[in-house]
C-alpha positions as CSV (number, residue, x, y, z in Angstrom):
1,M,-35.0,0.6,12.1
2,S,-32.0,2.9,12.1
3,N,-32.2,6.0,9.9
4,I,-28.9,4.8,8.3
5,V,-30.4,1.6,7.1
6,K,-33.6,3.4,5.8
7,A,-32.2,6.4,4.1
8,N,-28.8,4.9,3.1
9,S,-27.3,8.4,3.6
10,S,-23.9,9.3,5.2
11,I,-23.8,8.4,8.9
12,F,-22.3,11.8,9.3
13,S,-25.0,13.6,7.7
14,T,-27.1,14.4,10.9
15,I,-26.4,14.1,14.6
16,A,-29.2,11.5,14.7
17,S,-27.4,9.4,12.1
18,F,-24.1,9.8,14.0
19,E,-25.4,8.7,17.2
20,D,-27.2,5.7,15.6
21,A,-23.9,4.8,14.0
22,Q,-22.0,4.9,17.1
23,R,-24.4,2.4,18.8
24,I,-24.2,0.0,15.9
25,A,-20.3,0.3,15.6
26,K,-19.9,-0.4,19.4
27,G,-22.0,-3.6,18.8
28,L,-19.9,-4.6,15.6
29,S,-16.5,-3.6,17.1
30,S,-17.1,-5.9,20.1
31,S,-17.4,-9.0,17.9
32,D,-14.4,-11.4,17.8
33,L,-15.0,-12.0,14.1
34,V,-13.8,-8.5,13.0
35,P,-10.3,-7.9,12.1
36,Q,-7.9,-6.5,14.7
37,A,-8.1,-3.0,13.1
38,Y,-11.8,-2.8,14.1
39,R,-12.0,-4.6,17.3
40,N,-13.1,-2.4,20.1
41,N,-12.3,0.6,17.9
42,I,-15.6,2.4,17.3
43,S,-14.0,5.0,15.1
44,N,-12.5,2.8,12.6
45,T,-15.6,0.8,12.6
46,M,-17.8,3.8,11.8
47,I,-15.4,4.7,9.0
48,A,-15.9,1.0,7.6
49,M,-19.7,1.6,8.1
50,E,-19.7,4.8,6.2
51,M,-17.6,3.0,3.4
52,A,-20.2,0.1,3.3
53,N,-23.1,2.7,3.0
54,R,-21.5,4.3,-0.1
55,L,-20.8,1.0,-1.8
56,K,-24.2,-0.6,-0.7
57,I,-22.6,-3.5,0.9
58,S,-22.2,-5.2,4.3
59,P,-20.1,-3.5,6.8
60,F,-18.7,-6.6,7.6
61,E,-17.5,-7.1,4.1
62,V,-15.9,-4.0,4.3
63,M,-14.0,-4.7,7.4
64,Q,-12.8,-8.0,6.1
65,N,-11.4,-6.4,3.1
66,L,-10.3,-2.7,4.2
67,D,-7.0,-2.9,5.9
68,I,-5.2,-0.1,7.6
69,I,-1.4,0.1,6.8
70,K,0.3,2.8,8.8
71,G,-3.0,4.9,8.8
72,K,-3.7,4.4,5.2
73,P,-7.0,2.5,4.4
74,S,-6.5,0.0,1.6
75,W,-8.4,-2.7,-0.2
76,S,-7.5,-6.3,-0.6
77,S,-6.5,-7.0,-4.2
78,T,-9.2,-10.0,-4.4
79,F,-11.9,-7.5,-3.1
80,I,-11.2,-5.2,-6.0
81,I,-11.1,-7.9,-8.5
82,A,-14.4,-9.2,-7.0
83,S,-16.0,-5.9,-7.0
84,L,-15.2,-5.2,-10.7
85,N,-16.6,-8.5,-11.8
86,S,-19.9,-7.9,-9.8
87,C,-20.5,-4.2,-10.5
88,G,-22.5,-5.0,-13.8
89,R,-20.5,-2.7,-16.1
90,F,-17.9,-5.3,-17.2
91,K,-17.7,-8.9,-18.1
92,P,-15.1,-10.9,-15.7
93,L,-11.8,-9.5,-15.7
94,R,-9.1,-11.3,-17.6
95,F,-5.3,-11.0,-17.6
96,E,-2.8,-11.0,-20.5
97,F,0.9,-11.6,-20.1
98,V,3.2,-9.9,-22.6
99,G,6.7,-11.2,-23.5
100,N,8.3,-14.5,-23.8
101,D,11.3,-13.9,-21.4
102,T,9.8,-13.8,-17.9
103,K,12.9,-12.1,-16.6
104,S,13.3,-9.3,-19.2
105,D,12.2,-5.7,-18.3
106,E,9.6,-5.6,-20.9
107,Y,7.7,-8.7,-19.6
108,G,4.6,-7.5,-18.0
109,C,0.8,-8.0,-17.5
110,R,-2.4,-6.1,-18.1
111,A,-6.0,-6.6,-17.2
112,Y,-8.7,-6.5,-19.9
113,T,-12.3,-7.3,-20.2
114,D,-15.5,-6.2,-22.4
115,D,-18.2,-3.8,-21.3
116,M,-21.7,-4.9,-21.7
117,D,-21.9,-3.4,-25.1
118,G,-19.0,-5.7,-26.3
119,N,-16.5,-3.1,-26.4
120,K,-12.9,-4.3,-25.3
121,I,-11.5,-2.2,-22.4
122,V,-7.7,-2.7,-21.6
123,G,-5.9,-1.4,-18.7
124,P,-2.3,-0.2,-18.2
125,M,0.5,-2.5,-18.6
126,V,2.8,-3.4,-15.5
127,T,6.1,-4.6,-16.5
128,W,9.3,-5.7,-14.7
129,L,10.9,-2.3,-15.6
130,M,8.1,-0.5,-13.7
131,V,8.3,-2.9,-10.7
132,K,12.1,-2.3,-10.4
133,A,12.0,1.6,-11.2
134,E,9.4,1.9,-8.4
135,G,11.5,-0.1,-5.9
136,W,8.8,-2.7,-5.3
137,L,11.1,-5.8,-6.1
138,S,14.1,-4.7,-4.0
139,K,12.4,-4.0,-0.7
140,S,12.7,-6.5,2.1
141,G,10.2,-9.2,2.2
142,S,8.8,-8.3,-1.3
143,K,6.2,-10.6,-2.5
144,W,7.5,-9.6,-6.2
145,Q,10.4,-11.9,-5.4
146,T,8.3,-15.1,-4.4
147,M,5.1,-14.8,-6.3
148,P,5.4,-12.4,-9.3
149,E,2.7,-13.9,-11.4
150,L,0.1,-13.4,-8.8
151,M,1.5,-9.8,-8.1
152,F,1.5,-8.8,-11.7
153,Q,-2.2,-9.7,-11.9
154,Y,-3.2,-8.0,-8.5
155,R,-1.4,-4.8,-9.7
156,A,-2.9,-4.8,-13.2
157,A,-6.3,-5.1,-11.7
158,S,-5.7,-2.2,-9.5
159,F,-4.5,0.0,-12.2
160,F,-7.5,-1.0,-14.3
161,G,-9.9,-0.3,-11.5
162,R,-8.6,3.1,-10.7
163,L,-8.7,3.9,-14.5
164,Y,-12.2,2.6,-15.4
165,A,-14.0,2.3,-12.0
166,P,-12.6,4.8,-9.5
167,D,-15.8,5.2,-7.8
168,I,-15.6,1.5,-6.8
169,L,-12.1,2.1,-5.2
170,K,-13.1,5.4,-3.8
171,G,-9.3,6.7,-4.5
172,M,-7.7,4.0,-2.3
173,Q,-4.9,1.8,-3.2
174,T,-4.5,-1.9,-2.6
175,V,-3.0,-3.4,0.5
176,D,0.0,-4.5,-1.6
177,E,0.5,-1.2,-3.3
178,V,0.5,0.6,0.0
179,K,2.9,-1.8,1.5
180,D,5.1,-1.3,-1.5
181,V,5.0,2.4,-1.4
182,V,5.1,2.7,2.6
183,S,8.2,0.5,2.7
184,T,9.9,2.3,0.0
185,I,9.3,5.6,1.7
186,D,10.3,4.2,5.1
187,T,13.7,3.0,3.7
188,D,14.4,6.2,1.9
189,F,13.6,8.2,5.0
190,E,15.7,5.8,7.1
191,D,18.7,6.0,4.5
192,V,18.5,9.9,4.8
193,S,18.4,9.9,8.5
194,K,21.5,7.6,8.7
195,N,23.4,9.7,6.2
196,D,22.7,12.9,8.3
197,E,23.8,10.9,11.4
198,I,27.1,10.0,9.7
199,I,27.7,13.7,8.8
200,K,27.2,14.7,12.4
201,L,29.5,12.0,13.7
202,L,32.1,12.8,11.3
203,D,32.1,16.4,12.3
204,D,32.3,15.5,15.9
205,N,35.3,12.9,15.5
206,I,37.1,14.4,12.7
207,D,40.2,15.2,14.7
208,L,40.3,11.5,15.8
209,L,40.4,10.1,12.3
210,S,43.2,9.6,9.8
211,E,43.1,11.2,6.6
212,E,42.2,7.9,4.9
213,D,39.3,7.2,7.2
214,I,38.0,10.7,6.5
215,L,38.1,10.2,2.6
216,H,36.4,6.8,3.0
217,I,33.6,8.1,5.2
218,Q,33.3,11.1,3.0
219,L,32.9,8.8,0.0
220,V,30.2,6.7,1.7
221,I,28.2,10.1,2.3
222,D,28.7,11.5,-1.1
223,T,27.7,8.3,-2.9
224,K,24.8,7.6,-0.4
225,D,26.5,4.1,0.0
226,S,23.7,2.8,2.4
227,K,25.1,-0.6,2.6
228,N,27.9,0.7,4.7
229,Y,25.9,3.2,6.8
230,D,25.4,0.8,9.7
231,K,29.2,-0.1,9.8
232,V,30.3,3.5,9.5
233,I,28.0,4.6,12.4
234,Y,29.2,1.8,14.5
235,Q,32.8,2.6,14.1
236,L,32.3,6.4,14.6
237,K,30.2,5.8,17.7
238,K,32.9,3.3,19.0
239,L,35.6,5.9,18.4
240,K,33.7,8.6,20.3
241,N,33.4,6.3,23.4
242,E,37.1,5.3,23.5
């Protein structure tokens, strides 16, 4: 039997454990049943095995619930809820929606439960105000637009877990959180890049533009009017090629 299985220690603790883990990972990663992020990827599979070792669960369970979003490992929301419900510290997680107007900024949701001594434990509130302020609602393809009730519960469960059971989450966010954050960062970076491109194109073509055009483009730059970025870039590039 493998030293990993017997000792339940880190697969990176010794050379022997590491070599054992490599052999096991090779077999797991060759299966058609594992998600794409782990298929024929021994390195990713070894990380999933290490996480399974720490949580004392099946490596296959980790691989089914640990997604890689742009290099960031993240748990599925359902896995976090299931882990909290089965950890033995709390009674099953419950959710409370607060507010009568489902469209108001104050409307929101929080997760709560009792510990095994009967003490009520309440997680942080997630409101529409937070969702909008963080940019989760406005991003393209946001599930907050199509299934807000479910997203409120998923996010409330994640906040509860990070506050009261961080050892279960191992410091990682949920898939939905990472997608929200990464998408927001990508959009911000893209907007800054386009703004810089317009500044350069304006400088290169300023002699070819009317005073009215220059003022309009400068206004787009100063106000960071991202809705008009593509239109201005197209016009400036077209002017440069004429």
